[in-house]
VEXDREN-2710 file (C-alpha; in Angstrom, 1 decimal):
% VEXDREN-2710
k/r/px/py/pz
1/UNK/4.2/8.8/12.2
2/UNK/4.0/5.5/14.2
3/UNK/0.9/3.9/13.2
4/UNK/1.4/0.6/14.8
5/UNK/1.6/2.5/18.0
6/UNK/-1.4/4.7/17.4
7/UNK/-3.4/1.5/16.7
8/UNK/-2.1/0.1/20.1
9/UNK/-2.7/2.3/21.8
10/UNK/-6.3/3.2/20.2
11/UNK/-7.1/-0.4/20.4
12/UNK/-7.7/-0.6/16.7
13/UNK/-5.2/-4.0/16.9
14/UNK/-3.3/-5.8/19.6
15/UNK/-0.2/-7.3/19.4
16/UNK/0.3/-10.6/21.2
17/UNK/3.5/-10.3/23.8
18/UNK/5.6/-12.8/21.8
19/UNK/5.0/-10.4/18.9
20/UNK/3.7/-13.2/16.8
21/UNK/0.3/-12.7/16.4
22/UNK/-1.8/-9.5/15.6
23/UNK/-5.7/-9.2/16.2
24/UNK/-7.6/-6.9/14.5
25/UNK/-10.1/-5.6/16.8
26/UNK/-13.2/-4.4/14.4
27/UNK/-12.8/-8.0/12.2
28/UNK/-12.1/-10.0/15.1
29/UNK/-9.0/-11.6/13.2
30/UNK/-5.6/-12.9/14.1
31/UNK/-2.8/-13.4/12.1
32/UNK/0.7/-14.1/11.6
33/UNK/2.6/-11.3/12.6
34/UNK/6.0/-12.7/11.7
35/UNK/5.0/-12.5/8.2
36/UNK/6.7/-9.7/6.7
37/UNK/3.8/-8.9/4.1
38/UNK/1.3/-9.1/7.6
39/UNK/3.0/-5.8/9.4
40/UNK/2.9/-4.2/6.0
41/UNK/-0.7/-4.7/6.1
42/UNK/-1.0/-3.3/9.6
43/UNK/0.9/-0.7/9.5
44/UNK/-1.2/0.6/6.1
45/UNK/-4.6/-0.3/8.1
46/UNK/-4.1/1.9/11.1
47/UNK/-2.8/4.8/8.0
48/UNK/-6.3/4.0/6.2
49/UNK/-8.1/4.9/9.6
50/UNK/-6.1/7.6/10.9
51/UNK/-4.7/9.2/7.8
52/UNK/-7.3/8.3/5.0
53/UNK/-10.6/8.8/7.6
54/UNK/-12.1/5.1/7.0
55/UNK/-13.9/3.4/9.9
56/UNK/-12.6/0.1/10.9
57/UNK/-15.9/-1.4/10.4
58/UNK/-15.7/-0.6/6.8
59/UNK/-12.7/-2.4/6.5
60/UNK/-12.5/-6.2/5.6
61/UNK/-9.2/-8.5/5.7
62/UNK/-8.7/-11.5/3.6
63/UNK/-11.8/-10.8/1.6
64/UNK/-12.7/-13.8/-1.1
65/UNK/-12.5/-12.5/-4.7
66/UNK/-15.2/-13.9/-7.0
67/UNK/-14.5/-15.2/-10.2
68/UNK/-10.9/-15.4/-9.5
69/UNK/-8.7/-18.4/-8.2
70/UNK/-10.6/-20.8/-5.5
71/UNK/-7.4/-19.2/-3.1
72/UNK/-7.2/-15.7/-4.6
73/UNK/-8.5/-13.5/-1.1
74/UNK/-7.8/-9.3/-1.4
75/UNK/-5.5/-8.2/1.7
76/UNK/-7.6/-4.9/2.4
77/UNK/-11.2/-4.0/1.1
78/UNK/-13.1/-0.5/1.9
79/UNK/-16.5/-1.2/1.7
80/UNK/-19.1/1.8/1.4
81/UNK/-21.9/0.2/3.3
82/UNK/-21.7/-2.0/6.8
83/UNK/-23.6/-4.6/4.2
84/UNK/-20.1/-4.9/2.1
85/UNK/-21.9/-4.5/-1.1
86/UNK/-20.4/-1.9/-2.8
87/UNK/-16.4/-2.3/-2.8
88/UNK/-14.9/0.8/-3.3
89/UNK/-11.0/0.6/-2.9
90/UNK/-8.7/-2.8/-2.8
91/UNK/-5.8/-3.0/-1.1
92/UNK/-2.9/-5.5/-2.4
93/UNK/-0.1/-5.5/0.4
94/UNK/3.4/-6.9/-0.2
95/UNK/6.7/-7.6/1.9
96/UNK/8.5/-4.2/1.6
97/UNK/12.1/-5.3/0.2
98/UNK/9.9/-6.3/-3.0
99/UNK/11.7/-5.9/-6.3
100/UNK/10.7/-4.4/-9.2
101/UNK/9.0/-7.3/-11.1
102/UNK/7.2/-8.5/-8.1
103/UNK/5.8/-5.3/-7.8
104/UNK/4.6/-5.3/-11.2
105/UNK/3.1/-8.4/-10.7
106/UNK/1.2/-7.2/-7.7
107/UNK/-0.6/-4.4/-9.6
108/UNK/-2.0/-6.9/-12.2
109/UNK/-3.1/-8.9/-9.2
110/UNK/-4.3/-5.8/-7.8
111/UNK/-6.0/-5.1/-11.1
112/UNK/-8.0/-8.3/-11.4
113/UNK/-9.1/-8.3/-7.8
114/UNK/-10.5/-4.8/-7.9
115/UNK/-12.0/-5.7/-11.9
116/UNK/-13.5/-8.6/-10.1
117/UNK/-15.3/-6.8/-7.0
118/UNK/-15.9/-4.1/-9.0
119/UNK/-14.0/-1.5/-7.3
120/UNK/-13.0/1.5/-8.6
121/UNK/-9.7/2.1/-6.7
122/UNK/-6.8/-0.1/-6.3
123/UNK/-3.4/1.0/-4.5
124/UNK/-0.4/-1.8/-4.0
125/UNK/1.3/-1.2/-0.6
126/UNK/5.1/-2.3/-0.2
127/UNK/6.4/-0.6/2.6
128/UNK/7.0/3.1/1.8
129/UNK/6.6/1.9/-2.1
130/UNK/3.2/2.4/-2.8
131/UNK/0.9/3.0/-6.3
132/UNK/-2.7/3.8/-6.3
133/UNK/-4.7/3.7/-9.3
134/UNK/-8.1/4.4/-10.7
135/UNK/-9.5/1.4/-12.1
136/UNK/-11.4/2.7/-15.0
137/UNK/-9.5/6.0/-15.9
138/UNK/-8.3/4.8/-19.1
139/UNK/-8.4/1.7/-21.5
140/UNK/-8.9/-1.5/-19.4
141/UNK/-5.6/-2.9/-19.9
142/UNK/-4.0/0.1/-19.5
143/UNK/-1.7/0.9/-16.5
144/UNK/0.6/3.8/-16.5
145/UNK/-2.4/6.3/-17.7
146/UNK/-4.3/5.2/-15.0
147/UNK/-2.0/6.0/-12.1
148/UNK/-3.5/8.8/-9.6
149/UNK/-1.7/10.6/-6.7
150/UNK/-3.4/8.6/-4.0
151/UNK/-6.7/7.1/-3.0
152/UNK/-9.4/9.2/-2.2
153/UNK/-9.6/10.7/1.6
154/UNK/-13.6/9.2/3.0
155/UNK/-14.7/8.6/-0.1
156/UNK/-13.8/11.9/-1.8
157/UNK/-12.4/13.1/-4.7
158/UNK/-8.9/11.5/-6.1
159/UNK/-6.3/13.8/-4.8
160/UNK/-4.2/15.8/-6.9
161/UNK/-1.3/15.4/-5.2
162/UNK/0.5/12.9/-2.5
163/UNK/2.0/15.7/0.0
164/UNK/0.5/18.4/1.2
165/UNK/3.5/20.8/2.3
166/UNK/3.4/22.1/6.0
167/UNK/0.5/19.8/6.9
168/UNK/1.8/17.9/9.9
169/UNK/-0.1/14.7/8.5
170/UNK/0.5/15.2/5.2
171/UNK/3.7/16.4/4.2
172/UNK/6.9/14.7/3.7
173/UNK/8.2/12.8/7.1
174/UNK/11.6/12.4/8.0
175/UNK/13.2/9.1/7.6
176/UNK/15.5/7.2/10.1
177/UNK/19.1/6.1/8.5
178/UNK/17.9/2.5/7.8
179/UNK/14.6/3.8/5.7
180/UNK/17.1/6.0/3.9
181/UNK/19.2/3.3/3.0
182/UNK/16.3/1.3/1.8
183/UNK/15.0/3.9/-0.6
184/UNK/18.5/4.4/-2.6
185/UNK/18.6/0.9/-2.5
186/UNK/15.5/0.5/-4.2
187/UNK/16.1/3.7/-6.4
188/UNK/19.5/2.3/-7.5
189/UNK/17.7/-1.3/-8.1
190/UNK/15.0/0.2/-10.5
191/UNK/17.9/2.2/-12.3
192/UNK/20.0/-1.1/-12.4
193/UNK/16.5/-3.0/-13.9
194/UNK/17.6/-6.4/-13.0
195/UNK/20.7/-6.0/-15.0
196/UNK/19.7/-4.0/-18.1
197/UNK/22.3/-1.8/-17.1
198/UNK/25.6/-1.5/-15.7
199/UNK/25.7/-1.2/-11.9
200/UNK/28.5/1.6/-12.0
201/UNK/26.2/3.5/-14.6
202/UNK/23.5/3.3/-12.4
203/UNK/25.0/4.3/-9.3
204/UNK/26.2/7.1/-11.0
205/UNK/22.7/7.9/-12.5
206/UNK/21.8/7.8/-8.9
207/UNK/24.5/10.2/-8.0
208/UNK/23.0/12.9/-10.0
209/UNK/19.8/12.4/-9.0
210/UNK/20.7/12.9/-5.0
211/UNK/22.9/15.8/-6.3
212/UNK/20.3/17.4/-8.3
213/UNK/17.8/17.6/-5.6
214/UNK/20.3/19.3/-2.8
END
């Protein structure tokens, strides 16, 4: 689903003719669209509105995080009220080609921001790579056991599954050739684990995963 196209058509965002600037209408804020992380944020912003059913006026961009470093801002914060006193979900956006170590660091940043704001959930988004957490599901320093399938829809319950078969919005969507290549590269990098495993062995394991899914 082309969320950028939907966002432009419905007036949630406006992208300049030279594609260097993007304006979020509800927030009346403009950012550099040439920034790879901004493109990720723009797509997920529209996804939050269209797929997760959050109203644009409840989304804050570049929200200052208290008790953090002076220049620490959360990419997107979803509030339950228009007075912005009840933050529920903190979103951390990273560029699509982020590596595993950078993604792990992003998780820590997301947890730090969510804890400082008192939010219940956080999610790290790097293109198609997403990982959601319920902050107080387990011990404060725990990460793996805090993972949830996805953030709630419109302040509802935590979803049990990320995908729903035969649902036009929530079912697994087909990808193009370039997206498939990126996914396979990401899988290979994960198996290679920054040099801890021989590249040939990593490719062999990836081949087994692909063949077993056929």
